[in-house]
C-alpha positions as a Markdown table, in Angstrom:
| # | Residue | x | y | z |
|---|---|---|---|---|
| 1 | Met | 94.6 | 87.7 | 99.6 |
| 2 | Arg | 92.0 | 85.8 | 101.8 |
| 3 | Ile | 91.1 | 82.3 | 100.8 |
| 4 | Phe | 88.2 | 80.4 | 102.5 |
| 5 | Ile | 88.5 | 76.7 | 102.9 |
| 6 | Val | 85.2 | 74.8 | 103.4 |
| 7 | Asp | 85.6 | 71.1 | 104.2 |
| 8 | Asp | 84.2 | 68.9 | 106.9 |
| 9 | Glu | 87.6 | 67.0 | 107.4 |
| 10 | Pro | 89.8 | 68.9 | 109.9 |
| 11 | Glu | 93.0 | 67.3 | 108.5 |
| 12 | Ile | 92.2 | 68.5 | 105.0 |
| 13 | Arg | 91.4 | 72.0 | 106.3 |
| 14 | Lys | 94.6 | 72.2 | 108.3 |
| 15 | Ser | 96.7 | 70.8 | 105.5 |
| 16 | Leu | 95.3 | 73.4 | 103.0 |
| 17 | Gln | 95.7 | 76.2 | 105.5 |
| 18 | Asp | 99.4 | 75.3 | 106.0 |
| 19 | Ile | 100.1 | 75.0 | 102.2 |
| 20 | Leu | 98.5 | 78.4 | 101.5 |
| 21 | Gly | 100.2 | 80.0 | 104.6 |
| 22 | Asp | 103.6 | 78.9 | 103.2 |
| 23 | Glu | 102.8 | 80.8 | 100.0 |
| 24 | Asn | 101.8 | 84.0 | 102.0 |
| 25 | Tyr | 98.1 | 83.6 | 101.5 |
| 26 | Glu | 95.7 | 84.3 | 104.4 |
| 27 | Ala | 93.4 | 81.3 | 104.8 |
| 28 | Glu | 90.3 | 80.8 | 107.0 |
| 29 | Gln | 88.7 | 77.4 | 107.7 |
| 30 | Phe | 85.0 | 76.5 | 107.8 |
| 31 | Ser | 83.7 | 73.0 | 108.8 |
| 32 | Ser | 80.1 | 73.5 | 107.6 |
| 33 | Gly | 78.4 | 75.3 | 104.7 |
| 34 | Lys | 76.0 | 77.0 | 107.1 |
| 35 | Asn | 78.7 | 78.8 | 109.1 |
| 36 | Phe | 80.6 | 79.6 | 105.9 |
| 37 | Leu | 77.6 | 81.2 | 104.2 |
| 38 | Lys | 76.8 | 83.2 | 107.3 |
| 39 | His | 80.3 | 84.7 | 107.2 |
| 40 | Leu | 80.3 | 85.1 | 103.5 |
| 41 | Lys | 77.6 | 87.7 | 103.8 |
| 42 | Ile | 79.9 | 90.0 | 105.6 |
| 43 | Glu | 83.2 | 89.3 | 103.8 |
| 44 | Arg | 84.1 | 88.6 | 100.2 |
| 45 | Pro | 87.2 | 86.3 | 99.9 |
| 46 | Ser | 89.6 | 86.3 | 96.9 |
| 47 | Leu | 88.9 | 82.5 | 96.4 |
| 48 | Val | 86.8 | 79.7 | 97.9 |
| 49 | Leu | 88.1 | 76.0 | 98.1 |
| 50 | Leu | 84.8 | 74.0 | 98.6 |
| 51 | Asp | 84.3 | 70.4 | 99.3 |
| 52 | Val | 81.6 | 68.6 | 97.3 |
| 53 | Trp | 80.2 | 66.9 | 100.3 |
| 54 | Leu | 80.1 | 68.5 | 103.8 |
| 55 | Gly | 78.6 | 65.8 | 105.9 |
| 56 | Lys | 74.9 | 66.0 | 105.0 |
| 57 | Glu | 75.4 | 69.3 | 103.1 |
| 58 | Asp | 75.6 | 69.3 | 99.3 |
| 59 | Gly | 78.6 | 71.4 | 98.1 |
| 60 | Leu | 76.9 | 72.1 | 94.8 |
| 61 | Val | 73.9 | 73.7 | 96.6 |
| 62 | Ile | 76.4 | 75.9 | 98.6 |
| 63 | Leu | 78.1 | 76.8 | 95.3 |
| 64 | Asp | 74.8 | 78.1 | 94.0 |
| 65 | Glu | 74.5 | 80.2 | 97.2 |
| 66 | Ile | 78.0 | 81.6 | 96.7 |
| 67 | Lys | 77.2 | 82.7 | 93.2 |
| 68 | Lys | 74.0 | 84.4 | 94.4 |
| 69 | Ile | 76.0 | 86.5 | 96.9 |
| 70 | Tyr | 79.1 | 87.1 | 94.9 |
| 71 | Pro | 78.6 | 86.1 | 91.2 |
| 72 | Thr | 82.3 | 86.7 | 90.3 |
| 73 | Val | 84.1 | 85.1 | 93.2 |
| 74 | Pro | 86.3 | 82.2 | 92.0 |
| 75 | Val | 85.5 | 78.7 | 93.4 |
| 76 | Val | 87.6 | 75.5 | 93.2 |
| 77 | Met | 85.7 | 72.3 | 94.1 |
| 78 | Ile | 87.3 | 69.5 | 96.1 |
| 79 | Ser | 86.1 | 65.9 | 96.2 |
| 80 | Gly | 87.1 | 62.5 | 97.5 |
| 81 | His | 84.6 | 60.8 | 95.2 |
| 82 | Gly | 85.1 | 62.7 | 91.9 |
| 83 | Thr | 83.3 | 61.7 | 88.7 |
| 84 | Ile | 83.3 | 63.4 | 85.3 |
| 85 | Glu | 79.5 | 64.0 | 85.7 |
| 86 | Leu | 80.1 | 65.8 | 89.0 |
| 87 | Ala | 82.9 | 67.9 | 87.6 |
| 88 | Val | 80.8 | 68.9 | 84.6 |
| 89 | Gln | 77.9 | 69.8 | 87.0 |
| 90 | Ala | 80.2 | 72.0 | 89.2 |
| 91 | Thr | 81.7 | 73.7 | 86.1 |
| 92 | Lys | 78.2 | 74.5 | 84.8 |
| 93 | Lys | 77.3 | 76.1 | 88.1 |
| 94 | Gly | 80.4 | 78.4 | 88.0 |
| 95 | Ala | 83.3 | 76.4 | 89.5 |
| 96 | Leu | 86.6 | 77.2 | 87.9 |
| 97 | Asn | 88.4 | 73.9 | 88.7 |
| 98 | Phe | 87.8 | 70.5 | 90.3 |
| 99 | Leu | 90.5 | 68.8 | 92.5 |
| 100 | Glu | 90.4 | 65.2 | 93.6 |
| 101 | Lys | 91.6 | 63.8 | 97.0 |
| 102 | Pro | 94.2 | 62.9 | 98.0 |
| 103 | Leu | 95.3 | 66.5 | 97.3 |
| 104 | Ser | 98.7 | 67.2 | 95.6 |
| 105 | Ile | 100.5 | 70.3 | 96.9 |
| 106 | Ala | 101.5 | 71.2 | 93.3 |
| 107 | Lys | 98.0 | 70.8 | 91.9 |
| 108 | Val | 96.5 | 72.8 | 94.8 |
| 109 | Leu | 98.9 | 75.7 | 94.2 |
| 110 | Glu | 98.5 | 75.5 | 90.5 |
| 111 | Ala | 94.7 | 75.6 | 90.8 |
| 112 | Val | 94.8 | 78.5 | 93.3 |
| 113 | Glu | 97.2 | 80.6 | 91.1 |
| 114 | Glu | 95.0 | 79.9 | 88.0 |
| 115 | Ala | 91.8 | 80.9 | 89.8 |
| 116 | Leu | 93.3 | 84.1 | 91.2 |
| 117 | Ala | 94.8 | 85.0 | 87.8 |
| 118 | Tyr | 91.4 | 84.4 | 86.2 |
| 119 | Ser | 89.7 | 86.6 | 88.8 |
| 120 | Glu | 92.2 | 89.4 | 88.1 |
| 121 | Arg | 91.6 | 89.1 | 84.3 |
| 122 | Ser | 87.9 | 89.1 | 84.6 |
| 123 | Glu | 86.4 | 92.1 | 83.0 |
| 124 | Ala | 85.1 | 94.5 | 85.7 |
| 125 | Pro | 81.4 | 95.2 | 85.4 |
| 126 | Glu | 80.4 | 98.6 | 84.0 |
| 127 | Ile | 80.1 | 101.2 | 86.8 |
| 128 | Lys | 77.9 | 104.2 | 86.4 |
| 129 | Leu | 78.2 | 106.7 | 89.2 |
| 130 | Glu | 77.1 | 110.3 | 88.6 |
| 131 | Ser | 79.0 | 111.4 | 91.7 |
| 132 | Asp | 82.2 | 109.6 | 92.5 |
| 133 | Glu | 84.9 | 111.0 | 94.8 |
| 134 | Ile | 86.4 | 107.6 | 95.7 |
| 135 | Leu | 90.0 | 107.6 | 94.4 |
| 136 | Gly | 91.5 | 104.4 | 93.0 |
| 137 | Asn | 91.3 | 102.0 | 90.0 |
| 138 | Ser | 92.5 | 98.8 | 91.7 |
| 139 | Pro | 90.3 | 95.7 | 91.2 |
| 140 | Ala | 89.5 | 95.8 | 95.0 |
| 141 | Ile | 88.2 | 99.4 | 94.8 |
| 142 | Gln | 86.4 | 98.8 | 91.5 |
| 143 | Lys | 84.4 | 96.0 | 93.3 |
| 144 | Val | 83.4 | 98.5 | 96.0 |
| 145 | Lys | 82.3 | 101.0 | 93.4 |
| 146 | Phe | 80.2 | 98.3 | 91.6 |
| 147 | Ser | 78.5 | 97.5 | 95.0 |
| 148 | Ile | 77.9 | 101.2 | 95.6 |
| 149 | Ala | 76.2 | 101.5 | 92.1 |
| 150 | Gln | 74.0 | 98.5 | 92.9 |
| 151 | Ala | 73.1 | 99.8 | 96.4 |
| 152 | Ala | 72.4 | 103.4 | 95.1 |
| 153 | Ala | 69.8 | 102.1 | 92.6 |
| 154 | Thr | 67.7 | 100.8 | 95.5 |
| 155 | Asn | 66.3 | 101.8 | 98.8 |
| 156 | Ala | 67.7 | 98.8 | 100.6 |
| 157 | Arg | 69.7 | 99.1 | 103.8 |
| 158 | Val | 73.4 | 98.9 | 103.5 |
| 159 | Phe | 76.0 | 97.7 | 106.0 |
| 160 | Ile | 79.6 | 98.9 | 105.4 |
| 161 | Tyr | 82.5 | 97.0 | 106.9 |
| 162 | Gly | 86.1 | 98.4 | 107.0 |
| 163 | Glu | 89.0 | 99.2 | 109.3 |
| 164 | Asn | 89.4 | 102.7 | 110.7 |
| 165 | Gly | 90.5 | 105.2 | 108.0 |
| 166 | Thr | 89.3 | 103.1 | 105.0 |
| 167 | Gly | 86.6 | 105.7 | 104.0 |
| 168 | Lys | 83.3 | 104.2 | 105.3 |
| 169 | Glu | 81.8 | 107.7 | 105.6 |
| 170 | Leu | 82.8 | 108.5 | 102.0 |
| 171 | Val | 81.2 | 105.3 | 100.7 |
| 172 | Ala | 78.0 | 106.1 | 102.6 |
| 173 | Lys | 77.9 | 109.6 | 101.1 |
| 174 | Thr | 78.6 | 108.2 | 97.6 |
| 175 | Ile | 75.7 | 105.8 | 97.9 |
| 176 | Phe | 73.5 | 108.7 | 99.0 |
| 177 | Lys | 74.7 | 111.1 | 96.3 |
| 178 | Asn | 73.9 | 108.5 | 93.6 |
| 179 | Ser | 70.5 | 107.5 | 95.0 |
| 180 | Lys | 67.0 | 108.7 | 94.4 |
| 181 | Arg | 67.1 | 110.4 | 97.8 |
| 182 | Lys | 70.1 | 112.6 | 96.8 |
| 183 | Asp | 67.9 | 115.8 | 97.1 |
| 184 | Gln | 66.8 | 114.9 | 100.6 |
| 185 | Pro | 68.7 | 115.1 | 103.9 |
| 186 | Phe | 71.8 | 113.1 | 104.6 |
| 187 | Val | 72.3 | 112.9 | 108.4 |
| 188 | Glu | 75.3 | 111.3 | 110.2 |
| 189 | Val | 75.6 | 109.9 | 113.7 |
| 190 | Asn | 78.9 | 108.6 | 115.2 |
| 191 | Cys | 77.6 | 106.1 | 117.7 |
| 192 | Ala | 81.0 | 105.8 | 119.3 |
| 193 | Ala | 81.3 | 109.5 | 120.0 |
| 194 | Leu | 78.0 | 109.9 | 121.9 |
| 195 | Pro | 77.7 | 108.9 | 125.6 |
| 196 | Glu | 75.0 | 106.3 | 126.3 |
| 197 | Glu | 72.8 | 108.8 | 128.2 |
| 198 | Leu | 72.7 | 111.1 | 125.2 |
| 199 | Ile | 72.4 | 108.9 | 122.2 |
| 200 | Glu | 68.6 | 108.3 | 122.5 |
| 201 | Ser | 67.9 | 112.0 | 122.7 |
| 202 | Glu | 70.1 | 112.6 | 119.7 |
| 203 | Leu | 68.4 | 109.9 | 117.7 |
| 204 | Phe | 64.8 | 110.3 | 118.7 |
| 205 | Gly | 64.6 | 113.9 | 120.0 |
| 206 | Tyr | 62.7 | 115.1 | 123.1 |
| 207 | Val | 59.9 | 117.3 | 124.1 |
| 208 | Lys | 59.8 | 120.2 | 126.5 |
| 209 | Gly | 58.6 | 119.3 | 130.0 |
| 210 | Ala | 59.2 | 118.2 | 133.5 |
| 211 | Phe | 59.7 | 114.5 | 132.5 |
| 212 | Thr | 62.7 | 115.3 | 130.3 |
| 213 | Gly | 63.9 | 118.4 | 132.2 |
| 214 | Ala | 64.2 | 120.1 | 128.8 |
| 215 | Thr | 63.3 | 123.8 | 128.3 |
| 216 | Asp | 62.5 | 123.3 | 124.7 |
| 217 | Thr | 61.5 | 120.6 | 122.1 |
| 218 | Arg | 64.0 | 119.2 | 119.7 |
| 219 | Ile | 63.8 | 116.8 | 116.8 |
| 220 | Gly | 66.2 | 113.8 | 116.6 |
| 221 | Lys | 68.3 | 112.5 | 113.8 |
| 222 | Phe | 65.7 | 110.1 | 112.6 |
| 223 | Glu | 63.2 | 112.9 | 112.1 |
| 224 | Ala | 65.8 | 115.2 | 110.6 |
| 225 | Ala | 66.6 | 112.5 | 108.0 |
| 226 | Asn | 63.0 | 111.9 | 107.1 |
| 227 | Gly | 62.7 | 111.3 | 103.3 |
| 228 | Gly | 66.5 | 111.0 | 103.1 |
| 229 | Thr | 69.3 | 108.8 | 104.5 |
| 230 | Leu | 70.6 | 108.3 | 108.0 |
| 231 | Phe | 74.2 | 107.1 | 108.4 |
| 232 | Leu | 74.9 | 105.2 | 111.7 |
| 233 | Asp | 78.7 | 105.1 | 111.9 |
| 234 | Glu | 80.3 | 102.6 | 114.4 |
| 235 | Ile | 76.9 | 101.1 | 115.1 |
| 236 | Cys | 78.3 | 98.3 | 117.2 |
| 237 | Asp | 79.1 | 100.9 | 119.9 |
| 238 | Met | 75.4 | 101.6 | 120.3 |
| 239 | Ser | 73.8 | 100.3 | 123.6 |
| 240 | Leu | 71.6 | 97.3 | 123.5 |
| 241 | Ser | 68.5 | 99.3 | 124.7 |
| 242 | Thr | 69.0 | 101.8 | 121.9 |
| 243 | Gln | 69.5 | 99.0 | 119.4 |
| 244 | Ala | 66.1 | 97.6 | 120.5 |
| 245 | Lys | 64.5 | 101.0 | 119.7 |
| 246 | Val | 66.2 | 101.3 | 116.4 |
| 247 | Leu | 65.0 | 97.8 | 115.5 |
| 248 | Arg | 61.5 | 98.8 | 116.3 |
| 249 | Ile | 61.7 | 101.9 | 114.1 |
| 250 | Leu | 63.0 | 99.7 | 111.2 |
| 251 | Gln | 60.0 | 97.4 | 111.6 |
| 252 | Glu | 57.3 | 100.1 | 112.1 |
| 253 | Gln | 58.8 | 103.2 | 110.5 |
| 254 | Arg | 57.6 | 105.3 | 113.5 |
| 255 | Phe | 58.8 | 106.2 | 117.0 |
| 256 | Glu | 58.1 | 108.4 | 120.1 |
| 257 | Lys | 60.3 | 111.3 | 121.2 |
| 258 | Leu | 61.6 | 111.2 | 124.7 |
| 259 | Gly | 58.9 | 112.5 | 127.1 |
| 260 | Ser | 56.1 | 112.0 | 124.5 |
| 261 | Thr | 53.5 | 109.4 | 123.7 |
| 262 | Glu | 52.8 | 110.8 | 120.2 |
| 263 | Gln | 53.9 | 108.7 | 117.3 |
| 264 | Val | 56.2 | 110.2 | 114.7 |
| 265 | Ser | 56.2 | 108.5 | 111.3 |
| 266 | Val | 59.4 | 108.5 | 109.2 |
| 267 | Asp | 60.6 | 107.3 | 105.8 |
| 268 | Val | 64.4 | 106.9 | 106.3 |
| 269 | Arg | 67.0 | 104.8 | 104.5 |
| 270 | Ile | 69.6 | 103.4 | 106.9 |
| 271 | Ile | 73.3 | 103.0 | 106.1 |
| 272 | Ala | 75.3 | 101.5 | 109.0 |
| 273 | Ala | 79.0 | 101.0 | 109.4 |
| 274 | Thr | 81.4 | 99.3 | 111.7 |
| 275 | Asn | 85.1 | 98.6 | 112.1 |
| 276 | Ile | 84.8 | 95.5 | 114.2 |
| 277 | Pro | 83.7 | 91.9 | 113.3 |
| 278 | Val | 79.9 | 91.9 | 113.8 |
| 279 | Glu | 79.7 | 88.2 | 114.4 |
| 280 | Glu | 82.1 | 88.5 | 117.4 |
| 281 | Ala | 80.0 | 91.4 | 118.8 |
| 282 | Ile | 76.9 | 89.2 | 118.4 |
| 283 | Lys | 78.5 | 86.2 | 120.2 |
| 284 | Glu | 79.7 | 88.5 | 123.0 |
| 285 | Gly | 76.1 | 89.8 | 123.5 |
| 286 | Lys | 77.1 | 93.4 | 122.4 |
| 287 | Phe | 75.0 | 93.5 | 119.2 |
| 288 | Arg | 71.6 | 92.2 | 118.5 |
| 289 | Glu | 71.4 | 89.5 | 115.8 |
| 290 | Asp | 67.9 | 90.5 | 114.7 |
| 291 | Leu | 69.1 | 94.1 | 114.1 |
| 292 | Tyr | 72.1 | 92.8 | 112.2 |
| 293 | Tyr | 69.9 | 90.9 | 109.8 |
| 294 | Arg | 67.6 | 93.9 | 109.3 |
| 295 | Leu | 70.6 | 96.1 | 108.4 |
| 296 | Asn | 72.7 | 93.7 | 106.4 |
| 297 | Val | 70.7 | 93.7 | 103.3 |
| 298 | Ile | 73.5 | 94.9 | 101.1 |
| 299 | Pro | 77.0 | 94.3 | 102.6 |
| 300 | Ile | 79.9 | 96.4 | 101.3 |
| 301 | Val | 83.4 | 95.5 | 102.5 |
| 302 | Ile | 86.0 | 98.3 | 102.0 |
| 303 | Pro | 89.5 | 96.8 | 101.5 |
| 304 | Pro | 92.4 | 98.1 | 103.7 |
| 305 | Leu | 95.0 | 100.3 | 101.9 |
| 306 | Arg | 97.6 | 97.4 | 102.1 |
| 307 | Asp | 95.3 | 95.3 | 99.9 |
| 308 | Arg | 95.0 | 98.0 | 97.2 |
| 309 | Lys | 98.6 | 99.3 | 97.0 |
| 310 | Ser | 98.3 | 100.0 | 93.2 |
| 311 | Asp | 96.1 | 103.0 | 94.2 |
| 312 | Ile | 98.8 | 104.6 | 96.4 |
| 313 | Pro | 100.6 | 106.6 | 93.6 |
| 314 | Leu | 97.2 | 108.1 | 92.6 |
| 315 | Leu | 96.3 | 108.9 | 96.2 |
| 316 | Val | 99.7 | 110.5 | 96.9 |
| 317 | Asp | 99.5 | 112.8 | 93.8 |
| 318 | His | 96.0 | 113.9 | 94.9 |
| 319 | Tyr | 97.0 | 114.6 | 98.5 |
| 320 | Val | 100.2 | 116.5 | 97.4 |
| 321 | Arg | 98.1 | 118.8 | 95.2 |
| 322 | Gln | 95.4 | 119.2 | 97.8 |
| 323 | Thr | 97.9 | 120.0 | 100.6 |
| 324 | Ile | 99.7 | 122.6 | 98.5 |
| 325 | Ala | 96.5 | 124.3 | 97.5 |
| 326 | Glu | 95.0 | 124.3 | 101.0 |
| 327 | Asn | 98.2 | 125.6 | 102.7 |
| 328 | Asn | 99.3 | 128.0 | 99.9 |
| 329 | Leu | 102.7 | 126.2 | 99.6 |
| 330 | Ser | 105.1 | 126.3 | 96.7 |
| 331 | Pro | 104.7 | 123.4 | 94.2 |
| 332 | Lys | 106.4 | 120.1 | 95.1 |
| 333 | Ile | 107.0 | 116.9 | 93.4 |
| 334 | Ile | 107.7 | 113.5 | 95.0 |
| 335 | Glu | 110.3 | 111.2 | 93.5 |
| 336 | Lys | 109.6 | 107.7 | 92.4 |
| 337 | Glu | 111.7 | 106.0 | 95.1 |
| 338 | Ala | 109.8 | 108.0 | 97.8 |
| 339 | Val | 106.5 | 106.8 | 96.4 |
| 340 | Ser | 107.8 | 103.2 | 96.4 |
| 341 | Ile | 108.5 | 103.5 | 100.1 |
| 342 | Leu | 105.0 | 104.7 | 100.7 |
| 343 | Glu | 103.6 | 101.8 | 98.6 |
| 344 | Asn | 105.5 | 99.2 | 100.8 |
| 345 | His | 104.3 | 100.7 | 104.2 |
| 346 | Phe | 101.8 | 98.6 | 106.2 |
| 347 | Trp | 99.2 | 101.5 | 106.6 |
| 348 | Pro | 97.4 | 100.5 | 109.7 |
| 349 | Gly | 95.6 | 103.9 | 109.6 |
| 350 | Asn | 94.7 | 103.3 | 105.9 |
| 351 | Ile | 93.7 | 106.3 | 103.7 |
| 352 | Arg | 93.5 | 108.6 | 106.7 |
| 353 | Glu | 97.1 | 107.8 | 107.7 |
| 354 | Leu | 98.4 | 108.2 | 104.1 |
| 355 | Lys | 96.8 | 111.6 | 103.9 |
| 356 | Asn | 98.3 | 112.6 | 107.2 |
| 357 | Val | 101.8 | 111.5 | 106.2 |
| 358 | Val | 101.6 | 113.3 | 102.8 |
| 359 | Glu | 100.4 | 116.5 | 104.5 |
| 360 | Arg | 103.3 | 116.3 | 106.9 |
| 361 | Leu | 105.8 | 115.7 | 104.1 |
| 362 | Cys | 104.5 | 118.6 | 102.0 |
| 363 | Ile | 104.6 | 121.0 | 105.0 |
| 364 | Met | 107.9 | 119.9 | 106.6 |
| 365 | Thr | 110.0 | 119.2 | 103.5 |
| 366 | Val | 112.0 | 122.4 | 102.8 |
| 367 | Ser | 113.0 | 121.4 | 99.2 |
| 368 | Asp | 110.6 | 121.4 | 96.3 |
| 369 | Ile | 111.4 | 117.7 | 95.8 |
| 370 | Ile | 110.2 | 115.1 | 98.4 |
| 371 | Arg | 112.9 | 112.5 | 98.4 |
| 372 | Ala | 113.1 | 108.9 | 99.7 |
| 373 | Gln | 115.0 | 110.0 | 102.7 |
| 374 | Asp | 112.3 | 112.5 | 103.7 |
| 375 | Val | 109.8 | 109.7 | 103.6 |
| 376 | Lys | 112.1 | 107.4 | 105.7 |
| 377 | Asp | 112.6 | 110.1 | 108.3 |
| 378 | Ser | 108.8 | 110.6 | 108.5 |
| 379 | Met | 108.3 | 106.9 | 109.1 |
| 380 | Thr | 110.9 | 106.7 | 111.9 |
| 381 | Gly | 109.1 | 105.2 | 114.9 |
| 382 | Phe | 107.3 | 102.5 | 112.9 |
| 383 | Val | 110.3 | 100.1 | 113.0 |
| 384 | Lys | 109.1 | 98.2 | 116.0 |
| 385 | Ala | 105.8 | 97.6 | 114.4 |
| 386 | Asn | 107.4 | 96.3 | 111.2 |
| 387 | Asp | 109.5 | 93.9 | 113.2 |
| 388 | Leu | 106.3 | 92.6 | 114.8 |
| 389 | Val | 104.7 | 92.1 | 111.4 |
| 390 | Glu | 107.7 | 90.0 | 110.3 |
| 391 | Lys | 107.3 | 87.9 | 113.4 |
| 392 | Gly | 103.6 | 87.4 | 112.6 |
| 393 | Asp | 102.2 | 89.2 | 115.6 |
| 394 | Phe | 99.5 | 91.1 | 113.7 |
| 395 | Lys | 97.6 | 92.3 | 116.8 |
| 396 | Lys | 100.6 | 93.9 | 118.6 |
| 397 | Ala | 101.9 | 95.3 | 115.3 |
| 398 | Lys | 98.6 | 97.0 | 114.6 |
| 399 | Glu | 98.6 | 98.5 | 118.1 |
| 400 | Glu | 102.2 | 99.7 | 117.7 |
| 401 | Phe | 101.4 | 101.3 | 114.4 |
| 402 | Glu | 98.3 | 102.9 | 115.8 |
| 403 | Lys | 100.3 | 104.3 | 118.8 |
| 404 | Gln | 103.1 | 105.7 | 116.6 |
| 405 | Tyr | 100.6 | 107.2 | 114.2 |
| 406 | Ile | 98.6 | 109.0 | 116.9 |
| 407 | Leu | 101.9 | 110.1 | 118.6 |
| 408 | Lys | 103.2 | 111.6 | 115.3 |
| 409 | Thr | 99.9 | 113.4 | 114.6 |
| 410 | Leu | 99.9 | 114.8 | 118.2 |
| 411 | Gln | 103.5 | 116.0 | 117.7 |
| 412 | Thr | 102.6 | 117.6 | 114.3 |
| 413 | Asn | 99.8 | 119.5 | 116.1 |
| 414 | Glu | 102.0 | 120.4 | 119.1 |
| 415 | Gly | 100.0 | 118.2 | 121.4 |
| 416 | Asn | 96.6 | 119.9 | 120.6 |
| 417 | Val | 94.1 | 117.1 | 121.0 |
| 418 | Ser | 91.3 | 119.0 | 119.2 |
| 419 | Lys | 93.4 | 119.6 | 116.1 |
| 420 | Thr | 94.7 | 116.0 | 116.3 |
| 421 | Ser | 91.2 | 114.5 | 116.5 |
| 422 | Lys | 90.2 | 116.6 | 113.5 |
| 423 | Ala | 93.3 | 115.5 | 111.5 |
| 424 | Leu | 92.6 | 111.8 | 112.4 |
| 425 | Gly | 88.9 | 112.2 | 111.5 |
| 426 | Ile | 87.7 | 110.9 | 114.9 |
| 427 | Glu | 85.9 | 112.5 | 117.8 |
| 428 | Arg | 88.0 | 114.0 | 120.6 |
| 429 | Ser | 86.4 | 111.6 | 123.2 |
| 430 | His | 87.3 | 108.7 | 121.0 |
| 431 | Leu | 90.9 | 109.9 | 120.7 |
| 432 | Tyr | 91.2 | 110.2 | 124.5 |
| 433 | Arg | 90.0 | 106.6 | 124.9 |
| 434 | Lys | 92.5 | 105.5 | 122.3 |
| 435 | Met | 95.4 | 107.3 | 124.0 |
| 436 | Lys | 94.5 | 105.7 | 127.3 |
| 437 | Ser | 94.2 | 102.2 | 125.8 |
| 438 | Leu | 97.5 | 102.5 | 124.0 |
| 439 | Gly | 99.3 | 104.0 | 127.0 |
| 440 | Ile | 100.1 | 107.4 | 125.4 |
| 441 | Gln | 101.2 | 109.8 | 128.1 |
| 442 | Ala | 101.3 | 113.6 | 127.8 |
| 443 | Glu | 105.1 | 113.5 | 128.2 |
| 444 | Asp | 105.4 | 111.2 | 125.2 |
| 445 | Ile | 104.0 | 113.9 | 122.9 |
| 446 | His | 107.1 | 116.1 | 123.1 |
| 447 | Asp | 109.8 | 113.3 | 122.8 |
């Protein structure tokens, strides 16, 4: 669970982060309300610890802003000058608790546990989705479904955040299928899979002629999606020049095909997605801030599978049935201990990795019962990554998991890159880049 600490005193922030870290909470610090609110728009925490005064900033005003963005997120206020009047004010505005400085470790942990427990007990809002293929009943996935329902009822642009394999495309399609545009086109573009020299022609189309060198005229994705929805996956991989043109289309709702001066008017809803922190991409000059604010009207954060483990048994049952039906296999059951091992795996590849593992177990297990040992054998090779997790080296652990995951999928598909990219749900060119960055050699595939 992620907890955001908002306090202008560095010693307080560090102390709280250490206390929470000792209890296995993941805590992030913010020294100002402005920076905190900017980050809050792209990530929903499990809890906020908020100082009443942040220099010249009023914590109660920031509390109001938090509740506008996430009405149900629990907030615990902190103050060095606490009064009964201030505590009552904070409570009326939605704060769950009020802690006074100097902070007591016991009181901090008690307040954190109570706030998180309250959040879990809070009744989930009613969700009405006509079309819903998203599997899971965990509080984390229920929040995603609620956001989908809210987004689907509007024409607002949506920005989806989530690691590889969490199901960003499925969320985008679910928004579309529940929207007023469901009878219009749904067009997808994987910005990471298209070379820079081709992406503009794909998006905007081109006309026949000497300027373009084209022998015919072709419409682009924007025109193909007219009246419907355009899903721009991995948008942070789009070149800056293309980003500028996309921004202009969002502003003017019209564009020119390559090689033409004629204006094409479109009515397109944009859903964008990324698997990287957008703020970092903006700081590094890789993504336009003005485009980000245009797209980030409704942010939806998809939790990684490791943060919704209670959904794993349901997902396993579904993928077992699906694999047996698709491959005409004899019926199989998976024993409880085997499911327990799957629940405790780190899942760096998220839903996509789980589906791949279950498919492999169904196909490779000779018996009609998938036992714990079968699961352990299929997970061999992930030991090094687990060791890195225990040492706290998250980045290297994730890379090692990713490497082992890709290797095993390659081995399952006998080294066939096309089949492997399809099984992983990524473009072949993207898989080649991943293999190169992770140091996967051809000879490794047959080890």
